[in-house]
C-alpha positions in Angstrom: 0.0 0.0 0.0 3.0 2.3 0.4 3.9 2.2 -3.3 0.6 3.7 -4.5 0.8 6.5 -2.0 4.4 7.2 -3.0 3.5 7.2 -6.7 0.7 9.7 -6.2 2.9 12.0 -4.2 5.6 11.8 -6.8 3.1 12.5 -9.6 1.8 15.5 -7.7 5.3 16.9 -7.3 6.0 16.3 -11.0 2.8 18.0 -12.0 3.7 21.0 -9.8 7.1 21.3 -11.4 5.6 21.2 -14.9 3.1 24.0 -14.0 5.9 26.2 -12.5 8.0 25.6 -15.6 5.1 26.6 -17.9 4.4 29.8 -16.0 8.1 30.7 -15.9 8.5 30.2 -19.7 5.4 32.2 -20.3 6.7 35.0 -18.1 10.1 35.0 -19.9 8.4 35.0 -23.3 6.2 37.9 -22.3 9.2 39.9 -21.1 11.1 39.4 -24.3 8.2 40.0 -26.7 8.6 43.4 -28.4 5.7 45.8 -29.2 5.1 46.9 -32.7 6.5 50.4 -33.5 4.1 53.3 -33.0 3.3 56.5 -34.8 4.8 55.5 -38.1 4.9 58.6 -40.2 6.2 59.7 -43.7 8.1 62.9 -43.8 10.1 64.9 -46.3 8.2 63.4 -49.2 10.0 64.0 -52.5 9.5 62.7 -56.1 12.1 59.9 -55.7 12.6 59.6 -51.9 10.9 59.9 -48.5 11.8 59.6 -44.8 9.8 57.2 -42.5 9.9 57.8 -38.8 8.5 55.9 -35.8 8.4 55.5 -32.1 8.9 52.6 -29.7 7.6 51.8 -26.2 10.0 52.9 -23.4 11.9 49.9 -22.0 11.8 47.8 -25.1 15.3 46.3 -25.7 15.5 47.4 -29.3 18.8 47.0 -31.2 17.6 47.7 -34.7 14.7 47.9 -37.2 13.3 46.3 -40.3 11.2 48.0 -43.0 9.2 46.4 -45.7 8.4 48.7 -48.7 5.9 47.7 -51.3 4.2 49.3 -54.3 0.5 49.2 -54.0 -1.0 46.3 -56.0 2.5 44.9 -56.7 3.8 41.8 -54.9 7.5 42.7 -55.1 8.9 43.9 -51.7 11.9 45.8 -50.7 13.3 44.8 -47.3 15.6 47.2 -45.3 17.2 46.0 -42.1 19.7 47.7 -39.8 21.0 46.6 -36.4 23.2 48.0 -33.7 21.5 51.4 -34.0 19.2 53.6 -32.0 17.8 55.6 -34.9 14.1 56.0 -35.3 14.1 57.0 -39.0 15.1 55.7 -42.4 15.3 57.1 -45.9 13.4 55.4 -48.6 15.2 56.0 -51.9 14.8 55.2 -55.6 11.1 55.7 -55.5 9.0 56.2 -58.6 7.1 59.5 -59.0 3.3 59.6 -58.8 3.2 56.1 -57.2 1.5 54.6 -54.2 3.6 52.8 -51.6 2.9 50.7 -48.4 5.4 50.6 -45.5 5.6 48.5 -42.4 8.2 48.9 -39.6 9.4 46.2 -37.1 11.6 46.5 -34.1 14.5 44.0 -33.6 15.9 42.8 -30.3 18.4 40.1 -29.4 15.5 37.6 -29.1 13.8 38.3 -32.4 11.5 40.8 -34.2 8.3 42.6 -33.1 5.0 42.3 -35.0 4.8 44.7 -38.0 3.4 48.1 -37.4 0.2 49.3 -38.9 0.6 49.8 -42.6 1.2 53.3 -43.8 0.1 54.3 -47.3 1.7 57.3 -49.1 2.0 58.6 -52.7 5.0 60.3 -54.2 4.3 63.6 -56.1 4.8 64.3 -59.7 7.9 66.1 -60.8 5.8 68.9 -62.3 3.8 69.3 -59.1 6.9 69.5 -57.0 8.4 72.2 -59.2 5.2 74.2 -59.2 4.9 74.0 -55.4 8.5 75.3 -54.9 8.7 79.0 -54.1 10.9 81.2 -56.3 13.1 82.0 -53.3 13.6 78.4 -52.3 17.0 77.1 -53.3 18.1 73.6 -52.6 21.7 72.5 -51.8 21.8 70.7 -55.1 20.9 73.9 -57.0 23.5 75.8 -55.0 26.1 73.2 -56.0 25.2 73.4 -59.6 25.4 77.2 -59.5 28.8 77.1 -57.9 30.0 74.6 -60.6 28.7 76.9 -63.4 30.5 79.9 -61.8 33.7 78.0 -61.5 33.5 76.9 -65.2 32.8 80.5 -66.3 35.8 81.8 -64.3 38.0 79.1 -65.9 36.9 80.2 -69.4 37.5 83.9 -68.6 41.0 83.2 -67.3 41.8 81.1 -70.4 40.6 83.8 -72.7 42.6 86.5 -70.8 45.7 84.4 -71.1 45.2 83.9 -74.8 44.7 87.7 -75.3 47.8 88.4 -73.2 49.8 86.0 -75.5 48.4 87.7 -78.7 49.3 91.2 -77.3 52.8 90.0 -76.3 53.4 88.5 -79.8 52.2 91.7 -81.5 54.5 93.9 -79.4 57.4 91.6 -80.2 56.7 91.8 -83.9 56.3 95.5 -83.7 59.7 95.9 -81.9 61.4 93.7 -84.6 59.8 95.8 -87.4 60.8 99.1 -85.7 64.4 97.9 -85.2 64.7 96.9 -88.9 63.3 100.2 -90.1 66.6 102.3 -90.0 68.5 99.5 -91.9 65.7 99.6 -94.6 66.0 103.4 -94.9 69.8 103.1 -95.4 69.4 100.4 -98.0 66.8 102.6 -99.8 69.2 105.6 -99.8 72.1 103.5 -101.1 70.0 102.1 -103.9 68.8 105.5 -104.8 72.3 106.9 -105.1 73.5 104.1 -107.3 70.6 104.5 -109.8 71.1 108.3 -110.3 72.5 109.8 -113.6 76.4 109.9 -113.7 78.1 113.3 -114.1 80.7 114.1 -116.9 84.3 114.1 -115.6 84.7 117.8 -116.7 81.6 118.9 -114.9 79.1 118.8 -117.9 76.4 116.3 -118.7 77.0 113.9 -121.5 74.8 114.6 -124.5 74.3 112.5 -127.5 75.1 113.9 -131.0 72.0 114.1 -133.2 
């Protein structure tokens, strides 16, 4: 009769241990489960890019994020993942203009990933609409860089032209000096040739005349 009593007690202890293990595992799992990112927002929307931002619950052991980007009504996905970071934003690049996109964000911890956030739908503007909405006084850094490059090119062209003109003027002055230096010698040669071609005088002081 001792054995049945002993077996029942052992079974009760075993059952208690199993229950404690189950509740402990459930508690650990609940502690490590991440919450989905909150307040997912699209900012700085451009024709070919956008910035997605989000928030997380305080205390979540987040070490990174994962973003899925998808064109509406298209199955192909773009997956962006980054770890060892505390950033709460990401740039979406190489987008098509006038196109609908759907974005989900997930948090990443050492134990896994959170559920995806609520989907965010946004549409990129057209190039013409973006240009029309830009004020005349608004100047982007890209436009400033292009203007600086144009000015640098213009300055280079001006410098090259000035150097060429300086060379032409120097060559002209040199040729002028050479011509001026040779001018006295040319005058002497002309005078000499003129004297040799004059009519010779008669030895006795009279001009030679031919007899008719």
